[in-house]
C-alpha positions as CSV (number, residue, x, y, z in Angstrom):
1,M,0.0,0.0,0.0
2,M,1.2,3.5,-0.9
3,K,2.0,5.8,2.0
4,A,1.5,9.5,2.0
5,A,3.1,12.5,3.9
6,I,0.4,15.1,4.2
7,G,0.5,18.8,5.2
8,I,-2.7,20.6,6.2
9,D,-3.2,24.4,6.6
10,L,-6.2,24.6,8.8
11,C,-7.8,28.1,9.0
12,S,-11.2,29.4,9.9
13,D,-12.1,30.4,6.3
14,Y,-10.3,27.8,4.2
15,T,-8.3,24.6,4.5
16,A,-5.5,23.6,2.2
17,I,-4.3,20.0,2.0
18,H,-1.1,19.0,0.2
19,I,0.2,15.5,-0.3
20,H,4.0,15.5,-0.7
21,G,4.9,14.8,-4.3
22,N,1.9,16.6,-5.8
23,E,2.3,19.9,-7.6
24,E,-0.6,21.8,-5.9
25,A,-2.5,21.9,-2.7
26,V,-6.3,21.2,-2.6
27,V,-8.0,24.3,-1.1
28,I,-11.5,24.1,0.2
29,P,-13.7,26.4,2.4
30,T,-13.7,25.3,6.0
31,V,-17.5,24.8,6.1
32,I,-19.7,21.8,6.8
33,C,-23.3,21.2,6.0
34,R,-25.7,18.5,7.3
35,D,-28.5,17.2,5.3
36,R,-31.8,18.5,6.7
37,D,-33.4,15.0,7.0
38,T,-30.4,12.7,7.5
39,E,-27.1,12.5,9.4
40,H,-25.1,12.9,6.2
41,F,-22.5,15.7,6.1
42,F,-21.0,17.6,3.2
43,I,-18.0,19.9,3.2
44,G,-16.5,22.7,1.1
45,G,-18.1,23.7,-2.2
46,E,-20.6,20.8,-2.0
47,A,-21.8,22.1,1.4
48,Y,-22.4,25.6,-0.1
49,R,-24.4,24.0,-3.0
50,K,-26.5,21.9,-0.7
51,T,-27.3,24.9,1.4
52,L,-28.2,27.1,-1.6
53,K,-30.7,24.5,-2.7
54,G,-32.3,24.4,0.7
55,E,-31.2,20.8,1.3
56,G,-28.9,21.4,4.2
57,I,-27.9,23.6,7.1
58,L,-24.4,25.2,6.9
59,V,-21.9,25.8,9.7
60,D,-18.8,27.9,8.9
61,K,-15.8,29.3,10.9
62,L,-15.4,25.7,12.2
63,L,-11.9,26.3,13.7
64,R,-13.1,29.3,15.6
65,L,-16.1,27.5,16.9
66,A,-14.0,24.5,18.0
67,A,-11.3,26.7,19.6
68,R,-13.8,28.4,21.8
69,K,-15.5,25.1,22.6
70,G,-18.7,26.3,21.1
71,T,-21.7,24.3,19.8
72,A,-24.0,24.4,16.7
73,T,-27.6,23.1,16.6
74,I,-28.6,21.5,13.3
75,G,-32.0,20.0,12.8
76,G,-32.7,20.0,16.6
77,T,-29.4,18.2,17.3
78,C,-26.6,20.0,19.2
79,Y,-23.1,19.3,18.0
80,E,-19.8,20.2,19.6
81,G,-17.7,22.4,17.5
82,R,-14.8,20.1,17.9
83,D,-16.8,17.1,16.6
84,L,-17.9,19.1,13.5
85,L,-14.2,20.1,12.9
86,A,-13.2,16.4,13.2
87,I,-15.9,15.3,10.7
88,F,-14.8,18.1,8.3
89,L,-11.1,17.2,8.6
90,K,-11.7,13.5,8.1
91,K,-13.8,14.1,5.0
92,A,-11.3,16.7,3.6
93,V,-8.3,14.4,3.9
94,K,-10.2,11.4,2.5
95,S,-11.2,13.5,-0.5
96,A,-7.6,14.6,-1.1
97,L,-6.3,11.0,-0.8
98,R,-8.8,9.7,-3.3
99,Q,-7.4,12.2,-5.8
100,Q,-4.0,10.5,-5.3
101,I,-5.3,7.1,-6.4
102,S,-4.3,6.1,-10.0
103,G,-6.5,3.9,-12.2
104,E,-4.7,0.7,-11.2
105,E,-4.9,1.2,-7.5
106,K,-8.0,0.2,-5.5
107,E,-7.0,1.3,-2.0
108,E,-6.4,4.9,-0.9
109,P,-2.9,5.7,0.4
110,E,-2.2,5.2,4.1
111,I,-1.1,8.3,6.1
112,A,2.6,7.9,7.0
113,E,3.1,11.3,8.6
114,L,0.7,14.2,9.1
115,C,1.6,17.8,9.8
116,L,-1.0,20.5,10.6
117,A,-0.1,24.2,10.2
118,V,-2.2,26.8,12.2
119,S,-1.9,30.6,12.5
120,G,-1.8,30.4,16.3
121,T,-4.0,33.5,16.8
122,L,-6.9,31.7,18.5
123,E,-7.0,30.6,22.1
124,D,-7.1,26.9,22.7
125,E,-6.6,26.3,18.9
126,D,-4.0,23.6,19.4
127,G,-6.4,21.5,21.6
128,A,-9.2,21.8,19.0
129,V,-6.8,20.8,16.2
130,L,-5.4,17.9,18.2
131,Y,-8.9,16.6,18.9
132,A,-9.8,16.8,15.2
133,A,-6.6,15.2,14.0
134,E,-7.1,12.2,16.3
135,A,-10.2,11.4,14.4
136,L,-8.1,10.6,11.4
137,G,-6.7,7.5,13.2
138,V,-3.1,8.6,12.8
139,P,-0.9,7.5,15.8
140,R,0.1,10.6,17.9
141,E,3.8,10.0,17.2
142,H,3.1,10.4,13.5
143,F,1.4,13.8,13.5
144,R,2.4,17.2,14.8
145,I,1.1,20.8,14.9
146,I,3.3,23.7,13.7
147,R,2.7,27.4,13.2
148,H,2.4,29.2,9.9
149,T,5.9,30.7,10.5
150,E,7.5,27.3,10.7
151,A,5.5,26.0,7.7
152,M,6.8,29.0,5.7
153,M,10.4,28.1,6.7
154,Y,10.0,24.6,5.4
155,Y,8.5,25.8,2.2
156,V,11.2,28.4,1.5
157,L,14.0,26.0,2.4
158,S,12.6,23.4,0.0
159,G,13.1,25.7,-2.9
160,E,16.1,27.2,-4.7
161,K,18.9,28.4,-2.5
162,D,19.1,31.8,-4.1
163,L,15.7,32.6,-2.8
164,Y,17.0,32.7,0.8
165,N,20.5,34.1,0.3
166,N,19.2,37.1,2.1
167,D,16.0,37.9,4.1
168,V,12.7,36.5,2.9
169,A,9.3,38.2,3.3
170,L,5.8,36.7,3.1
171,F,2.5,38.5,3.0
172,D,-0.6,36.4,3.7
173,L,-3.9,38.1,2.9
174,S,-6.7,35.9,4.1
175,E,-10.4,36.8,4.1
176,E,-10.3,38.8,7.3
177,K,-6.7,39.6,8.1
178,L,-3.3,40.5,6.7
179,F,-0.3,38.6,8.1
180,Y,3.4,39.4,7.6
181,Y,6.3,36.9,8.1
182,E,10.0,37.1,7.8
183,M,12.8,34.6,7.9
184,R,16.6,34.6,7.5
185,V,19.3,31.9,7.5
186,V,22.1,32.6,10.0
187,R,25.3,31.0,9.0
188,G,28.9,31.1,10.5
189,M,27.9,29.1,13.6
190,Q,28.5,25.5,14.6
191,R,25.1,24.7,13.1
192,A,23.3,27.0,10.8
193,S,20.0,28.4,12.1
194,V,16.9,29.7,10.5
195,V,15.1,32.5,12.3
196,G,11.4,33.2,11.5
197,E,8.8,35.7,12.9
198,G,5.2,36.4,12.0
199,E,2.4,38.6,13.2
200,P,-1.0,39.9,12.1
201,M,-1.0,43.5,10.9
202,D,-3.1,46.2,12.5
203,E,-3.3,47.9,9.1
204,S,-5.6,45.2,7.7
205,F,-8.8,45.0,5.7
206,N,-11.5,42.5,4.7
207,I,-11.0,41.3,1.1
208,D,-14.7,42.0,0.4
209,I,-13.6,45.6,-0.3
210,L,-11.8,44.4,-3.4
211,K,-15.1,44.0,-5.2
212,N,-15.1,47.6,-6.3
213,E,-12.4,50.0,-7.6
214,A,-12.4,52.3,-4.5
215,G,-11.9,49.3,-2.2
216,R,-9.0,48.0,-4.4
217,K,-7.3,51.4,-4.2
218,L,-7.6,51.4,-0.5
219,G,-6.3,47.8,-0.3
220,D,-3.3,48.8,-2.5
221,S,-2.5,51.8,-0.3
222,I,-2.7,49.7,2.9
223,L,-0.4,47.0,1.5
224,L,2.1,49.5,0.1
225,G,2.3,51.3,3.5
226,C,2.9,48.0,5.3
227,A,5.6,46.9,2.8
228,E,7.4,50.2,3.0
229,R,7.4,50.2,6.8
230,L,8.3,46.6,7.3
231,M,10.8,46.1,4.5
232,A,12.6,49.5,4.5
233,K,15.7,48.4,6.3
234,G,16.1,44.8,5.1
235,N,17.8,43.2,2.2
236,Y,15.4,40.7,0.7
237,S,16.1,37.9,-1.8
238,A,12.5,37.1,-2.3
239,V,8.9,38.0,-1.4
240,F,6.2,35.4,-1.3
241,L,2.4,36.0,-1.5
242,T,-0.3,33.7,-0.4
243,G,-3.9,33.8,0.7
244,K,-7.2,34.3,-1.1
245,G,-6.7,38.1,-1.3
246,F,-3.7,37.7,-3.6
247,E,-5.5,35.6,-6.2
248,E,-5.6,38.8,-8.3
249,I,-2.2,40.6,-7.6
250,D,-3.0,43.2,-10.3
251,Y,-5.5,44.7,-7.9
252,F,-2.5,46.2,-6.1
253,P,-0.3,47.9,-8.7
254,Q,1.7,50.2,-6.3
255,F,2.3,47.3,-3.9
256,K,3.3,45.0,-6.7
257,E,5.7,47.6,-8.1
258,Y,7.4,48.1,-4.7
259,I,7.9,44.4,-3.8
260,C,9.2,43.6,-7.3
261,R,12.2,46.0,-7.1
262,R,15.5,44.0,-7.3
263,R,14.0,40.8,-5.8
264,R,12.0,37.8,-6.9
265,V,8.3,37.7,-6.1
266,L,6.4,34.4,-6.1
267,A,2.7,33.7,-5.4
268,E,1.7,30.3,-4.1
269,K,-1.8,29.0,-3.2
270,G,-1.6,26.7,-0.3
271,L,1.9,27.7,0.7
272,F,1.6,26.7,4.3
273,A,0.2,23.3,3.5
274,I,3.0,22.6,1.1
275,G,5.5,23.6,3.8
276,A,3.7,21.4,6.3
277,S,3.9,18.4,3.9
278,A,7.6,19.0,3.5
279,A,8.0,18.8,7.3
280,A,5.9,15.6,7.3
281,Y,7.9,14.0,4.6
282,D,11.1,14.9,6.2
283,R,10.1,12.8,9.3
284,T,9.9,9.7,7.1
285,C,13.5,10.1,5.8
286,P,16.5,8.5,7.5
287,E,18.3,11.9,7.3
288,T,16.8,15.4,7.4
289,A,16.9,17.6,4.4
290,F,16.8,20.6,6.7
291,P,20.1,20.6,8.8
292,Y,19.2,23.8,10.6
293,V,18.2,25.0,14.0
294,F,14.7,26.3,13.6
295,I,14.0,29.4,15.7
296,C,10.4,30.7,15.7
297,E,7.4,31.0,18.0
298,S,6.9,27.2,18.1
299,R,10.5,26.4,18.8
300,L,12.9,27.2,21.7
301,R,15.3,30.1,21.2
302,C,17.8,29.0,23.8
303,D,19.8,26.0,25.0
304,I,19.1,25.2,28.6
305,S,21.9,23.4,30.4
306,M,23.8,22.9,33.6
307,N,27.2,21.8,34.8
308,V,27.3,18.3,36.3
309,V,30.0,15.9,37.4
310,T,29.7,12.3,36.1
311,R,32.3,9.7,37.0
312,N,34.6,12.4,38.4
313,R,34.4,14.3,35.1
314,E,32.8,17.7,34.8
315,E,30.6,18.2,31.7
316,R,27.8,20.4,30.4
317,L,24.4,18.6,30.3
318,I,21.9,20.0,27.8
319,L,18.4,19.8,29.2
320,A,16.7,21.4,26.2
321,A,18.1,22.6,23.0
322,A,17.4,25.6,20.8
323,G,15.2,24.5,18.0
324,D,13.3,21.9,20.0
325,P,9.4,22.3,19.7
326,W,8.7,23.8,23.1
327,A,5.2,22.3,23.4
328,E,6.6,18.8,23.1
329,T,9.8,19.3,25.2
330,R,10.1,17.8,28.6
331,S,13.2,17.1,30.6
332,R,13.6,15.1,33.8
333,I,16.8,14.4,35.7
334,E,17.9,13.3,39.1
335,L,20.8,15.1,40.8
336,I,22.8,14.8,44.0
337,P,24.1,18.3,45.0
338,Y,27.7,18.5,46.3
339,Q,28.8,21.5,48.4
340,Q,26.0,23.7,47.3
341,N,22.4,24.4,48.3
342,Y,21.2,25.7,44.9
343,I,20.7,24.7,41.3
344,D,22.2,26.8,38.4
345,L,20.6,26.7,35.0
346,D,22.5,28.3,32.1
347,I,20.5,29.9,29.3
348,M,22.3,30.4,26.0
349,P,20.4,32.1,23.2
350,A,20.9,30.6,19.7
351,D,20.8,33.9,17.8
352,R,23.6,35.6,19.8
353,L,21.7,38.9,19.7
354,R,20.6,38.2,23.3
355,K,23.0,37.8,26.1
356,P,23.5,34.4,27.9
357,K,22.5,34.2,31.5
358,T,22.6,31.9,34.5
359,V,19.5,31.5,36.7
360,R,20.2,30.4,40.3
361,I,17.4,28.6,42.2
362,P,18.1,28.3,46.0
363,L,17.0,25.1,47.6
364,T,15.0,27.0,50.2
365,G,13.0,24.8,52.5
366,F,14.8,21.6,51.7
367,P,16.2,19.5,54.7
368,E,19.8,20.0,55.8
369,R,21.8,16.9,55.2
370,P,25.4,15.9,54.8
371,D,26.9,16.3,51.4
372,R,25.8,13.8,48.8
373,C,22.9,12.7,51.0
374,T,20.1,14.4,49.1
375,R,18.7,13.3,45.8
376,L,16.7,15.8,43.7
377,L,14.2,15.3,40.9
378,V,14.4,18.2,38.5
379,E,11.7,18.6,35.8
380,L,11.6,21.1,33.0
381,S,8.7,22.1,30.7
382,F,7.8,25.1,28.6
383,P,4.4,26.8,28.7
384,S,5.6,29.0,25.8
385,A,8.7,29.7,23.7
386,D,9.8,32.4,26.2
387,K,8.9,30.7,29.5
388,L,10.6,27.9,31.4
389,R,8.8,26.0,34.2
390,V,11.1,24.3,36.7
391,G,10.0,21.8,39.4
392,I,12.5,20.5,42.0
393,R,11.5,17.8,44.5
394,D,13.3,16.1,47.4
395,K,13.6,12.4,46.8
396,G,15.8,11.7,49.8
397,L,18.5,9.0,49.7
398,G,17.6,5.5,50.9
399,E,16.2,4.6,54.3
400,I,18.5,6.8,56.3
401,F,17.4,10.0,54.6
402,P,13.8,9.4,53.5
403,K,12.2,11.8,50.9
404,T,10.1,14.7,52.2
405,D,7.4,17.0,50.7
406,A,10.0,19.8,50.1
407,S,9.6,21.2,46.6
408,I,10.1,24.3,44.5
409,Y,8.2,25.4,41.4
410,E,9.3,28.4,39.4
411,E,8.5,30.0,36.1
412,I,11.5,31.7,34.4
413,D,11.6,34.2,31.5
414,I,14.1,33.0,29.0
C-alpha cells in the first residue's frame, strides 16, 4: 500500500491539503453542511451548493467554533464544534487522498506522517486541532502541529537556495486579516540556524472591499504602506504572497511595483500546506533535508543546560536545545548536590543577539543533610517559547534520609 506524507493548513475560512509529491494543494472552504433530514454531512463547495438548494444547514468558521468550545444546533441536534471540525477534517483528507489514487490502485494511500499548520492566533486552537486530528486515526507519534511561520520556513528551504541568500518576506492576505512573516538563514555558527517571525497586521482589511475600484485602491494603499514600513531596512532575496486576497495581484499595482524591485516575487496558493507536507515527509526520511536549528514561536530560542559531574568528570548537560518544539519538550533528571544548596541553569540564546545568563534557584525549605545525601528530581517544561517552568522535589536518599514533601516550582523568563 502506498503511504502519503500530508500537510494541512487549517484556518477558519479555508483549509489547504497537500500530499507530498503533488504539484498543488487542494484548497476548500472550512465549512460543513448536514442534510436536513439525515445524518449525512457535506463539506466545502458541496456544502455551499446543498445549502443554496435548501437541502442542508451550513456551519462555517469551524476552527473558531471548535477553539472556543462552542456548539451548533442542526435540525434539533446540538453538535460540539470540535466534533464538527473532526468530521470536516476526516472528509477533507479522505477526498484529497482519493485524488491521489491512480486507475490501477484500489486502496487509498495510508497516512505515514501528518503535519498541521495553524496561525496560532486563536486561544485553545491547538487543543481543538489535536482533537480533530485524532479522528483521522493517525498515531500521535506520526502527526504534529506547527505554526504558519515554521511552515513558511520549510516551504522556502525546500526551494532554490538563491531565494533565501538574504532575508525572505511573506504576505498572507486571508479573508479577514493581513499577516506578515520574515525569515533569514544565519550561518557562520557551529550549526546554521533559521530565524522566523510572524504577526498579524493592525493595518488590515476585509477582502470583500476588493469587489469595487475604490476598495481595491484602499487595499493597495494599505499593502504599500505595510511593505514600505516593514521592508525599508532589510535586504530581501524574495517576497512570497499567499492567501485568497492575492489571487488577483493586479488589484494592487503600487504594492506590486514596490515588492518587485530588485527581488523575486512568487505567489503560491496553499503555501503553508506545502511547507507542512515538506515537514511531514522529512520525518519519514533517515536523514533530514533541513540541517538547521529552527527558531520561531513554536521552537525554543535557547539552550538550557547545567554543569554536572559524572564519573569524576565535569561536563555540560543539555536539558533542552534551541530549535526543539517547546510544546513537546520535557526534561527530567535526578541530581545529588555537592557542596551547594542551589541549582544553576545556564540559558544560552541561539541567535547571539541576546546575552546568555545563569539563573540560580536556591533550595529553600529543603532539609539540611550531609553532602551527597540528598537526591533531587528536576523537571523542566515550557508553557511558551519564552517561559521555562522548573520543578524541584526532594527524593531523599535511601532509608537513612527518606524523601520529604519539600519542593520548589518556578517560572522563568528565557
